[in-house]
N, CA, C and O atoms as a DFTB+ gen file, in Angstrom:
428 C
 N C O
     1  1      -0.521     113.015     187.728
     2  2       0.233     111.776     187.806
     3  2       0.710     111.331     186.425
     4  3       1.849     110.893     186.264
     5  1      -0.180     111.449     185.421
     6  2       0.211     111.068     184.065
     7  2       1.354     111.928     183.540
     8  3       2.232     111.447     182.825
     9  1       1.328     113.203     183.905
    10  2       2.392     114.087     183.441
    11  2       3.737     113.696     184.042
    12  3       4.763     113.795     183.367
    13  1       3.751     113.257     185.286
    14  2       4.987     112.828     185.924
    15  2       5.529     111.559     185.273
    16  3       6.726     111.460     185.000
    17  1       4.660     110.600     185.026
    18  2       5.070     109.354     184.371
    19  2       5.565     109.647     182.954
    20  3       6.573     109.093     182.516
    21  1       4.852     110.517     182.246
    22  2       5.267     110.889     180.889
    23  2       6.633     111.563     180.910
    24  3       7.478     111.284     180.060
    25  1       6.852     112.443     181.870
    26  2       8.134     113.129     181.985
    27  2       9.263     112.146     182.293
    28  3      10.376     112.304     181.791
    29  1       8.988     111.149     183.103
    30  2      10.000     110.127     183.410
    31  2      10.381     109.363     182.152
    32  3      11.566     109.137     181.904
    33  1       9.390     108.959     181.347
    34  2       9.685     108.245     180.106
    35  2      10.449     109.128     179.121
    36  3      11.348     108.652     178.428
    37  1      10.099     110.397     179.057
    38  2      10.800     111.312     178.156
    39  2      12.247     111.493     178.605
    40  3      13.151     111.515     177.770
    41  1      12.478     111.621     179.896
    42  2      13.846     111.765     180.404
    43  2      14.654     110.497     180.146
    44  3      15.823     110.575     179.768
    45  1      14.044     109.333     180.346
    46  2      14.735     108.074     180.054
    47  2      15.071     107.994     178.563
    48  3      16.169     107.573     178.199
    49  1      14.146     108.389     177.712
    50  2      14.392     108.380     176.272
    51  2      15.503     109.329     175.868
    52  3      16.348     108.982     175.042
    53  1      15.512     110.517     176.440
    54  2      16.572     111.480     176.136
    55  2      17.920     110.952     176.618
    56  3      18.939     111.153     175.957
    57  1      17.929     110.279     177.765
    58  2      19.172     109.699     178.277
    59  2      19.702     108.625     177.338
    60  3      20.899     108.596     177.051
    61  1      18.831     107.739     176.855
    62  2      19.266     106.726     175.896
    63  2      19.773     107.366     174.613
    64  3      20.772     106.917     174.053
    65  1      19.100     108.407     174.143
    66  2      19.568     109.102     172.949
    67  2      20.936     109.734     173.177
    68  3      21.789     109.698     172.291
    69  1      21.153     110.309     174.348
    70  2      22.448     110.907     174.664
    71  2      23.549     109.844     174.679
    72  3      24.613     110.048     174.096
    73  1      23.298     108.713     175.341
    74  2      24.291     107.654     175.384
    75  2      24.534     107.051     174.003
    76  3      25.655     106.650     173.690
    77  1      23.496     106.985     173.180
    78  2      23.677     106.504     171.810
    79  2      24.557     107.435     170.996
    80  3      25.391     106.979     170.215
    81  1      24.376     108.738     171.174
    82  2      25.229     109.711     170.474
    83  2      26.670     109.635     170.954
    84  3      27.601     109.746     170.155
    85  1      26.855     109.449     172.243
    86  2      28.213     109.280     172.775
    87  2      28.831     107.995     172.220
    88  3      30.019     107.966     171.899
    89  1      28.035     106.947     172.107
    90  2      28.519     105.691     171.534
    91  2      28.931     105.841     170.083
    92  3      29.897     105.211     169.651
    93  1      28.220     106.660     169.318
    94  2      28.593     106.892     167.929
    95  2      29.959     107.555     167.816
    96  3      30.692     107.323     166.854
    97  1      30.292     108.363     168.780
    98  2      31.580     109.056     168.758
    99  2      32.689     108.158     169.298
   100  3      33.787     108.137     168.742
   101  1      32.421     107.419     170.367
   102  2      33.481     106.724     171.100
   103  2      33.770     105.295     170.630
   104  3      34.889     104.814     170.812
   105  1      32.820     104.622     170.047
   106  2      33.036     103.215     169.702
   107  2      33.937     103.072     168.475
   108  3      33.964     103.958     167.620
   109  1      34.680     101.955     168.381
   110  2      35.783     101.878     167.423
   111  2      35.431     101.546     165.972
   112  3      36.104     102.041     165.069
   113  1      34.420     100.742     165.713
   114  2      34.175     100.348     164.330
   115  2      32.707     100.492     163.948
   116  3      31.861     100.851     164.767
   117  1      32.433     100.204     162.689
   118  2      31.087     100.381     162.135
   119  2      30.059      99.538     162.875
   120  3      28.951     100.002     163.144
   121  1      30.412      98.329     163.198
   122  2      29.458      97.402     163.802
   123  2      29.083      97.823     165.222
   124  3      27.915      97.743     165.601
   125  1      30.048      98.265     165.998
   126  2      29.757      98.754     167.345
   127  2      28.956     100.050     167.294
   128  3      28.041     100.249     168.093
   129  1      29.291     100.918     166.371
   130  2      28.545     102.170     166.225
   131  2      27.119     101.912     165.771
   132  3      26.187     102.593     166.200
   133  1      26.955     100.932     164.908
   134  2      25.613     100.577     164.449
   135  2      24.769     100.042     165.594
   136  3      23.572     100.321     165.672
   137  1      25.387      99.275     166.482
   138  2      24.668      98.771     167.651
   139  2      24.243      99.923     168.557
   140  3      23.120      99.940     169.061
   141  1      25.137     100.882     168.762
   142  2      24.814     102.029     169.614
   143  2      23.688     102.863     169.007
   144  3      22.788     103.310     169.717
   145  1      23.743     103.067     167.707
   146  2      22.699     103.886     167.086
   147  2      21.351     103.168     167.061
   148  3      20.307     103.813     167.159
   149  1      21.363     101.848     166.932
   150  2      20.106     101.100     166.949
   151  2      19.459     101.149     168.329
   152  3      18.246     101.327     168.443
   153  1      20.264     100.989     169.375
   154  2      19.717     101.114     170.729
   155  2      19.201     102.519     170.982
   156  3      18.177     102.710     171.638
   157  1      19.919     103.496     170.457
   158  2      19.529     104.891     170.619
   159  2      18.144     105.116     170.013
   160  3      17.268     105.696     170.655
   161  1      17.956     104.666     168.801
   162  2      16.671     104.886     168.123
   163  2      15.574     104.058     168.760
   164  3      14.488     104.566     169.039
   165  1      15.853     102.780     168.991
   166  2      14.802     101.902     169.487
   167  2      14.369     102.277     170.902
   168  3      13.180     102.473     171.153
   169  1      15.306     102.377     171.813
   170  2      14.940     102.643     173.204
   171  2      14.729     104.130     173.477
   172  3      13.785     104.508     174.170
   173  1      15.600     104.966     172.936
   174  2      15.507     106.395     173.221
   175  2      14.296     107.057     172.590
   176  3      13.485     107.679     173.275
   177  1      14.184     106.917     171.294
   178  2      13.079     107.577     170.602
   179  2      11.741     106.955     170.973
   180  3      10.747     107.667     171.107
   181  1      11.702     105.645     171.139
   182  2      10.448     105.019     171.567
   183  2      10.081     105.430     172.988
   184  3       8.897     105.543     173.305
   185  1      11.058     105.653     173.839
   186  2      10.779     106.158     175.186
   187  2      10.176     107.556     175.155
   188  3       9.225     107.848     175.880
   189  1      10.734     108.411     174.315
   190  2      10.184     109.761     174.177
   191  2       8.768     109.704     173.625
   192  3       7.879     110.397     174.119
   193  1       8.557     108.888     172.609
   194  2       7.219     108.775     172.021
   195  2       6.219     108.148     172.994
   196  3       5.040     108.504     172.986
   197  1       6.680     107.224     173.827
   198  2       5.800     106.647     174.845
   199  2       5.396     107.710     175.863
   200  3       4.251     107.744     176.314
   201  1       6.346     108.579     176.222
   202  2       6.020     109.692     177.105
   203  2       4.997     110.621     176.488
   204  3       4.104     111.108     177.180
   205  1       5.116     110.872     175.194
   206  2       4.129     111.702     174.491
   207  2       2.774     111.016     174.492
   208  3       1.749     111.664     174.702
   209  1       2.763     109.715     174.259
   210  2       1.504     108.961     174.269
   211  2       0.840     109.027     175.636
   212  3      -0.370     109.232     175.731
   213  1       1.623     108.855     176.691
   214  2       1.055     108.917     178.043
   215  2       0.553     110.327     178.349
   216  3      -0.503     110.495     178.958
   217  1       1.305     111.327     177.931
   218  2       0.948     112.719     178.233
   219  2      -0.337     113.152     177.535
   220  3      -1.198     113.783     178.149
   221  1      -0.467     112.814     176.254
   222  2      -1.615     113.284     175.481
   223  2      -2.743     112.273     175.372
   224  3      -3.838     112.636     174.941
   225  1      -2.525     111.034     175.741
   226  2      -3.569     110.013     175.652
   227  2      -3.838     109.640     174.209
   228  3      -2.976     109.806     173.347
   229  1      -5.028     109.139     173.948
   230  2      -5.361     108.707     172.595
   231  2      -6.017     109.824     171.804
   232  3      -7.136     109.689     171.310
   233  1      -5.299     110.922     171.696
   234  2      -5.709     112.017     170.808
   235  2      -4.978     111.805     169.488
   236  3      -4.373     110.756     169.267
   237  1      -5.035     112.792     168.626
   238  2      -4.328     112.680     167.344
   239  2      -2.821     112.554     167.566
   240  3      -2.164     111.749     166.907
   241  1      -2.272     113.341     168.487
   242  2      -0.836     113.288     168.763
   243  2      -0.458     111.939     169.380
   244  3       0.585     111.379     169.043
   245  1      -1.283     111.419     170.270
   246  2      -1.010     110.128     170.895
   247  2      -1.083     108.981     169.900
   248  3      -0.272     108.057     169.952
   249  1      -2.052     109.040     168.994
   250  2      -2.172     107.993     167.981
   251  2      -0.965     108.011     167.040
   252  3      -0.460     106.957     166.653
   253  1      -0.512     109.197     166.680
   254  2       0.676     109.300     165.831
   255  2       1.910     108.782     166.555
   256  3       2.754     108.121     165.951
   257  1       2.020     109.079     167.845
   258  2       3.149     108.575     168.628
   259  2       3.118     107.050     168.685
   260  3       4.159     106.408     168.548
   261  1       1.939     106.464     168.885
   262  2       1.811     105.008     168.926
   263  2       2.186     104.384     167.585
   264  3       2.885     103.371     167.551
   265  1       1.736     104.969     166.494
   266  2       2.088     104.448     165.169
   267  2       3.598     104.557     164.919
   268  3       4.198     103.660     164.327
   269  1       4.197     105.640     165.365
   270  2       5.644     105.801     165.203
   271  2       6.406     104.783     166.037
   272  3       7.427     104.261     165.588
   273  1       5.929     104.492     167.240
   274  2       6.565     103.468     168.083
   275  2       6.534     102.118     167.381
   276  3       7.550     101.427     167.313
   277  1       5.386     101.746     166.866
   278  2       5.245     100.460     166.172
   279  2       6.167     100.416     164.956
   280  3       6.853      99.421     164.724
   281  1       6.176     101.500     164.185
   282  2       7.023     101.565     163.005
   283  2       8.504     101.430     163.368
   284  3       9.236     100.685     162.716
   285  1       8.943     102.141     164.394
   286  2      10.350     102.079     164.806
   287  2      10.730     100.701     165.334
   288  3      11.818     100.205     165.044
   289  1       9.850     100.085     166.100
   290  2      10.144      98.760     166.640
   291  2      10.240      97.701     165.548
   292  3      10.964      96.717     165.696
   293  1       9.514      97.900     164.455
   294  2       9.562      96.933     163.365
   295  2      10.721      97.179     162.403
   296  3      11.309      96.227     161.889
   297  1      11.052      98.430     162.158
   298  2      12.022      98.721     161.105
   299  2      13.455      98.929     161.583
   300  3      14.389      98.600     160.852
   301  1      13.654      99.456     162.768
   302  2      15.003      99.789     163.219
   303  2      15.910      98.564     163.352
   304  3      17.031      98.603     162.846
   305  1      15.487      97.486     164.003
   306  2      16.378      96.307     164.076
   307  2      16.631      95.663     162.712
   308  3      17.726      95.166     162.450
   309  1      15.623      95.672     161.852
   310  2      15.788      95.078     160.526
   311  2      16.780      95.897     159.695
   312  3      17.634      95.339     159.006
   313  1      16.658      97.216     159.767
   314  2      17.576      98.081     159.030
   315  2      18.999      97.944     159.550
   316  3      19.943      97.922     158.760
   317  1      19.168      97.853     160.859
   318  2      20.506      97.685     161.429
   319  2      21.124      96.365     160.993
   320  3      22.316      96.306     160.690
   321  1      20.326      95.311     160.960
   322  2      20.834      94.017     160.512
   323  2      21.245      94.077     159.041
   324  3      22.294      93.556     158.664
   325  1      20.426      94.707     158.224
   326  2      20.751      94.820     156.796
   327  2      22.024      95.638     156.585
   328  3      22.855      95.278     155.752
   329  1      22.185      96.727     157.324
   330  2      23.396      97.538     157.208
   331  2      24.635      96.768     157.658
   332  3      25.681      96.840     157.012
   333  1      24.523      96.038     158.755
   334  2      25.665      95.264     159.245
   335  2      26.039      94.162     158.265
   336  3      27.219      93.934     157.999
   337  1      25.054      93.494     157.741
   338  2      25.342      92.420     156.782
   339  2      25.944      92.974     155.496
   340  3      26.867      92.386     154.933
   341  1      25.419      94.109     155.033
   342  2      25.980      94.740     153.838
   343  2      27.403      95.225     154.057
   344  3      28.246      95.110     153.168
   345  1      27.671      95.766     155.237
   346  2      29.035      96.214     155.549
   347  2      29.984      95.026     155.589
   348  3      31.115      95.117     155.112
   349  1      29.536      93.922     156.150
   350  2      30.389      92.732     156.232
   351  2      30.644      92.159     154.851
   352  3      31.771      91.776     154.538
   353  1      29.614      92.095     154.020
   354  2      29.781      91.549     152.673
   355  2      30.651      92.438     151.799
   356  3      31.311      91.949     150.883
   357  1      30.658      93.739     152.072
   358  2      31.499      94.632     151.271
   359  2      32.949      94.641     151.745
   360  3      33.796      95.292     151.133
   361  1      33.237      93.932     152.819
   362  2      34.619      93.751     153.242
   363  2      35.097      94.679     154.340
   364  3      36.302      94.765     154.578
   365  1      34.208      95.369     155.009
   366  2      34.626      96.228     156.118
   367  2      35.015      95.342     157.291
   368  3      34.224      94.523     157.761
   369  1      36.241      95.520     157.753
   370  2      36.793      94.665     158.804
   371  2      36.261      95.047     160.179
   372  3      35.907      96.197     160.441
   373  1      36.219      94.044     161.042
   374  2      35.874      94.278     162.425
   375  2      37.045      94.929     163.143
   376  3      38.165      94.954     162.633
   377  1      36.781      95.448     164.315
   378  2      37.818      96.002     165.169
   379  2      38.776      94.880     165.526
   380  3      38.347      93.743     165.721
   381  1      40.062      95.178     165.614
   382  2      41.058      94.128     165.835
   383  2      40.889      93.402     167.169
   384  3      41.373      92.279     167.309
   385  1      40.228      93.998     168.139
   386  2      40.007      93.348     169.428
   387  2      38.646      92.659     169.522
   388  3      38.233      92.245     170.605
   389  1      37.953      92.535     168.400
   390  2      36.672      91.832     168.400
   391  2      36.902      90.359     168.697
   392  3      37.905      89.779     168.281
   393  1      35.971      89.765     169.415
   394  2      36.152      88.395     169.888
   395  2      35.731      87.365     168.843
   396  3      36.444      86.384     168.631
   397  1      34.598      87.566     168.191
   398  2      34.129      86.580     167.213
   399  2      33.436      87.276     166.054
   400  3      33.026      88.433     166.150
   401  1      33.317      86.546     164.967
   402  2      32.670      87.033     163.757
   403  2      31.673      85.971     163.303
   404  3      32.044      85.040     162.589
   405  1      30.443      86.099     163.699
   406  2      29.421      85.106     163.396
   407  2      29.122      85.033     161.904
   408  3      28.825      83.952     161.395
   409  1      29.193      86.162     161.186
   410  2      28.955      86.133     159.750
   411  2      30.021      85.315     159.037
   412  3      29.709      84.574     158.105
   413  1      31.267      85.438     159.459
   414  2      32.354      84.682     158.840
   415  2      32.211      83.194     159.141
   416  3      32.554      82.362     158.302
   417  1      31.715      82.849     160.317
   418  2      31.516      81.437     160.679
   419  2      30.420      80.807     159.844
   420  3      30.450      79.599     159.611
   421  1      29.441      81.595     159.382
   422  2      28.335      81.055     158.618
   423  2      28.719      80.710     157.175
   424  3      27.986      79.985     156.503
   425  1      29.856      81.220     156.691
   426  2      30.248      80.970     155.294
   427  2      30.707      79.567     155.065
   428  3      31.067      79.210     153.943
């Protein structure tokens, strides 16, 4: 039963990673691509690591997977925010069909 649940989480993680990679290719600007890559890492890779944790339990591999999940959940959104803010401050324009610019409103 654990192997089936682990396989489901791994498949869900691989699916999120696939959609994130497609988003990196198809989305129009840096900010949209950054959002796709952040979702890819956070949901996809954490899903795969959760499947590994379920499959192996609290062995050495499971403990490493748990630590990696915690690390990714803490650092990935912060890094994406820092990259987006740095891109905005350096003058990279949004896509012309973007609806709003919250960073510009804060100035």
